[in-house]
LUMMAR-854733 format. One record per residue (C-alpha): x, y, z; residue number from 1. Coordinates in steps of 0.1 Angstrom, whole numbers. Example, Ala and Ser with C-alpha at 12.3 -4.5 7.8 and 13.67 -1.06 7.14 Angstrom:
BEGIN
123/-45/78/1;
137/-11/71/2;
END
This chain:
BEGIN
1798/736/209/1;
1803/773/204/2;
1776/796/192/3;
1786/830/179/4;
1764/858/165/5;
1771/872/141/6;
1808/871/139/7;
1839/858/158/8;
1868/860/133/9;
1877/876/100/10;
1892/847/81/11;
1926/850/66/12;
1953/877/70/13;
1946/896/38/14;
1916/915/25/15;
1924/926/-10/16;
1895/935/-33/17;
1883/928/-68/18;
1905/939/-96/19;
1894/971/-114/20;
1869/969/-142/21;
1878/976/-178/22;
1883/1012/-188/23;
1852/1031/-202/24;
1848/1035/-240/25;
1875/1058/-252/26;
1852/1072/-278/27;
1835/1092/-251/28;
1851/1127/-250/29;
1867/1141/-219/30;
1841/1168/-216/31;
1813/1143/-217/32;
1830/1118/-193/33;
1817/1118/-158/34;
1841/1126/-130/35;
1858/1095/-115/36;
1838/1080/-87/37;
1855/1084/-54/38;
1862/1051/-37/39;
1847/1056/-3/40;
1860/1035/26/41;
1835/1011/42/42;
1832/1005/79/43;
1815/975/95/44;
1808/974/133/45;
1796/939/142/46;
1784/928/177/47;
1796/895/191/48;
1777/871/214/49;
1788/836/222/50;
1785/809/248/51;
1806/778/256/52;
1812/758/288/53;
1847/771/294/54;
1836/808/292/55;
1799/811/299/56;
1783/840/281/57;
1806/863/261/58;
1800/896/244/59;
1820/921/224/60;
1824/941/192/61;
1843/939/160/62;
1852/969/138/63;
1861/961/102/64;
1872/991/81/65;
1881/986/44/66;
1897/1014/24/67;
1920/1024/-4/68;
1946/1051/1/69;
1937/1085/-15/70;
1970/1085/-35/71;
1964/1050/-48/72;
1949/1042/-81/73;
1924/1014/-90/74;
1953/990/-96/75;
1960/991/-59/76;
1939/966/-39/77;
1921/978/-8/78;
1935/977/27/79;
1917/966/58/80;
1920/963/95/81;
1901/945/123/82;
1897/956/158/83;
1881/929/180/84;
1873/928/217/85;
1853/906/239/86;
1848/897/276/87;
1831/867/293/88;
1811/860/325/89;
1843/843/338/90;
1864/874/333/91;
1882/861/302/92;
1889/887/276/93;
1905/893/242/94;
1917/924/224/95;
1930/920/189/96;
1941/942/160/97;
1950/928/126/98;
1958/946/94/99;
1965/942/58/100;
1978/973/40/101;
1986/978/4/102;
2006/1009/-2/103;
1999/1029/-35/104;
2009/1009/-65/105;
2012/978/-42/106;
2049/986/-38/107;
2046/973/-2/108;
2023/947/14/109;
2021/949/52/110;
2002/923/72/111;
2002/919/110/112;
1986/911/143/113;
1987/923/178/114;
1966/902/203/115;
1962/899/240/116;
1943/869/255/117;
1936/870/292/118;
1926/838/310/119;
1921/822/276/120;
1907/786/280/121;
1913/758/256/122;
1906/720/255/123;
1940/703/256/124;
1943/666/244/125;
1981/662/243/126;
2003/659/212/127;
2004/634/184/128;
1980/618/160/129;
1965/592/184/130;
1952/613/213/131;
1919/602/226/132;
1888/622/235/133;
1892/609/271/134;
1925/628/273/135;
1907/661/274/136;
1916/687/300/137;
1909/724/302/138;
1938/747/305/139;
1940/785/305/140;
1967/811/301/141;
1973/847/291/142;
1994/854/260/143;
2005/885/240/144;
2011/880/203/145;
2028/904/179/146;
2034/894/143/147;
2044/917/114/148;
2052/908/78/149;
2067/934/54/150;
2068/924/18/151;
2080/944/-13/152;
2066/939/-47/153;
2093/923/-70/154;
2070/913/-99/155;
2034/910/-110/156;
2017/894/-80/157;
2050/885/-65/158;
2062/899/-31/159;
2093/892/-11/160;
2104/903/24/161;
2105/892/60/162;
2083/883/89/163;
2088/887/127/164;
2067/870/154/165;
2068/874/192/166;
2047/855/218/167;
2047/860/255/168;
2029/832/273/169;
2022/835/311/170;
2002/819/339/171;
1995/785/323/172;
1971/766/346/173;
1951/734/344/174;
1915/744/353/175;
1899/710/347/176;
1919/678/347/177;
1912/645/330/178;
1882/629/346/179;
1878/660/368/180;
1911/652/385/181;
1932/684/385/182;
1965/665/389/183;
1959/647/356/184;
1965/664/322/185;
1985/656/291/186;
2001/690/296/187;
2022/674/323/188;
2037/652/296/189;
2055/683/283/190;
2088/696/297/191;
2080/711/331/192;
2093/745/322/193;
2064/750/297/194;
2038/750/324/195;
2058/761/354/196;
2075/791/339/197;
2065/819/314/198;
2076/813/278/199;
2087/839/253/200;
2093/832/216/201;
2109/856/192/202;
2115/848/156/203;
2126/864/123/204;
2128/851/88/205;
2123/855/51/206;
2089/853/33/207;
2079/849/-3/208;
2044/853/-16/209;
2027/850/-50/210;
1991/862/-51/211;
1973/860/-84/212;
1938/859/-70/213;
1912/882/-85/214;
1898/889/-50/215;
1912/878/-16/216;
1881/879/4/217;
1862/855/-19/218;
1882/843/-49/219;
1866/833/-82/220;
1899/825/-100/221;
1936/826/-95/222;
1964/811/-75/223;
1982/818/-42/224;
2015/805/-29/225;
2032/815/3/226;
2065/801/17/227;
2082/814/48/228;
2108/804/75/229;
2108/817/110/230;
2140/813/131/231;
2133/816/168/232;
2167/823/184/233;
2181/832/218/234;
2198/862/202/235;
2163/875/194/236;
2150/869/229/237;
2135/835/224/238;
2137/812/255/239;
2133/780/234/240;
2151/780/200/241;
2132/764/172/242;
2125/769/135/243;
2092/769/116/244;
2087/763/79/245;
2053/771/63/246;
2039/764/29/247;
2004/775/18/248;
1993/768/-18/249;
1958/776/-31/250;
1941/774/-64/251;
1906/787/-75/252;
1888/781/-108/253;
1853/785/-121/254;
1837/753/-135/255;
1815/770/-160/256;
1819/797/-186/257;
1796/819/-165/258;
1822/818/-137/259;
1801/799/-112/260;
1803/775/-94/261;
1838/779/-80/262;
1862/751/-70/263;
1886/761/-43/264;
1916/740/-32/265;
1943/743/-6/266;
1975/725/4/267;
1989/735/38/268;
2022/724/54/269;
2038/735/87/270;
2071/719/98/271;
2092/725/130/272;
2126/717/143/273;
2141/724/177/274;
2124/730/211/275;
2088/739/201/276;
2066/750/230/277;
2031/734/231/278;
2012/765/220/279;
2034/770/189/280;
2030/734/177/281;
2011/729/144/282;
1975/720/150/283;
1945/706/131/284;
1909/718/136/285;
1890/750/139/286;
1872/773/115/287;
1900/773/89/288;
1917/739/87/289;
1896/707/88/290;
1863/722/100/291;
1846/696/121/292;
1874/691/146/293;
1880/713/177/294;
1909/737/171/295;
1940/720/184/296;
1923/686/187/297;
1954/672/171/298;
1988/690/174/299;
2024/681/169/300;
2056/693/153/301;
2046/686/117/302;
2014/691/98/303;
2001/684/63/304;
1965/691/53/305;
1945/693/21/306;
1910/707/16/307;
1886/716/-11/308;
1852/732/-14/309;
1826/740/-40/310;
1809/774/-38/311;
1775/781/-55/312;
1754/812/-57/313;
1718/805/-47/314;
1696/836/-49/315;
1695/872/-37/316;
1726/875/-14/317;
1728/838/-5/318;
1753/812/-15/319;
1761/776/-5/320;
1793/755/-1/321;
1802/719/2/322;
1837/712/17/323;
1859/683/26/324;
1895/678/38/325;
1921/654/50/326;
1951/661/73/327;
1975/646/97/328;
2001/656/124/329;
2032/638/135/330;
2065/642/153/331;
2086/634/123/332;
2077/643/87/333;
2076/606/77/334;
2047/600/101/335;
2024/623/81/336;
2020/596/54/337;
2024/565/76/338;
1992/571/96/339;
1957/573/81/340;
1946/609/76/341;
1920/627/97/342;
1890/633/75/343;
1863/660/77/344;
1835/672/56/345;
1805/696/58/346;
1783/722/42/347;
1776/759/48/348;
1757/790/38/349;
1771/824/27/350;
1754/859/30/351;
1769/887/10/352;
1766/917/32/353;
1792/937/12/354;
1787/926/-24/355;
1810/952/-39/356;
1840/938/-20/357;
1827/901/-19/358;
1827/902/19/359;
1805/873/32/360;
1791/862/65/361;
1799/825/68/362;
1780/797/86/363;
1796/763/83/364;
1788/729/99/365;
1816/703/97/366;
1820/667/109/367;
1851/647/117/368;
1855/613/133/369;
1833/614/165/370;
1835/652/163/371;
1815/682/148/372;
1816/719/148/373;
1794/749/139/374;
1812/780/128/375;
1801/817/123/376;
1826/839/108/377;
1834/866/81/378;
1851/857/49/379;
1860/824/35/380;
1880/797/53/381;
1907/801/26/382;
END
């Protein structure tokens, strides 16, 4: 089990803020009106401490600036970035920069990631919906990830554009085999080139996004729909050609006239064709999808998951959530409905450390079948 204080990840790729409040009473004269309040940027440095068997003690720092461009009006949502770095007792490290940028008037929406994982360890159970806990081995690798999405506003809340993704995977090693036998790992069930050679993916494709949420960090009401296709081709430098289709639909609604509590729902699908390397397969688990399972506990070419949660305010800056979800992976799309879904449920607490932007610290405990997870993070899971 992983223990992280106070933050490991900033959930989600966007960090838009609350829509502007209504204009002041027009009966007030210009001379009597106060000068517009300057929207100052916020800046959050957060220390990171964690421990797990694969890494030992880890430590680092996350920097989380949130701002609105000087030339942008209140109708432009705030931009943000995250710079994250950590190192462990076993000389494993991560450097990561993510960003979400709304240009003035939200004419453009730019989201992206640049990450470098060195000697990054994961538990690997193989592929498919029927892998067993006894199949666990520990593998490590180093990987560089570059992803950039550029979208242009084409309507109210509607953006269209393209996405590019590059991954460079190197030095894949089995550090702990099944039953402590280094010659046994489900990784060896994969094509030999995936663990004997370096693997580069490079993909480009169209993306369409509708975002009608009132606030991206912690939504009270609205809908979100994202659809994208990523073509990884040899002409772009990919060594294994494959295609990825992604669909992400979310809806949020208050259940009382007061606006609280909030019901949040998500439907997520990821589908692949072609020669998909093991690290690019769709996977269930982790702090976003089916909390309660280890991230990547189940992975395969196709994925379909649904989850929902209820969010309540408690008192002061504290809130509570109840969540549950179901999902499945499979080699063919038809397998997603043929096999019984993986179920997970749990509860959590929220601490609003930036109430103006609805930016919360999140503590969740989830349970799956013969599995559980404790998650510290910033922002909601979806």
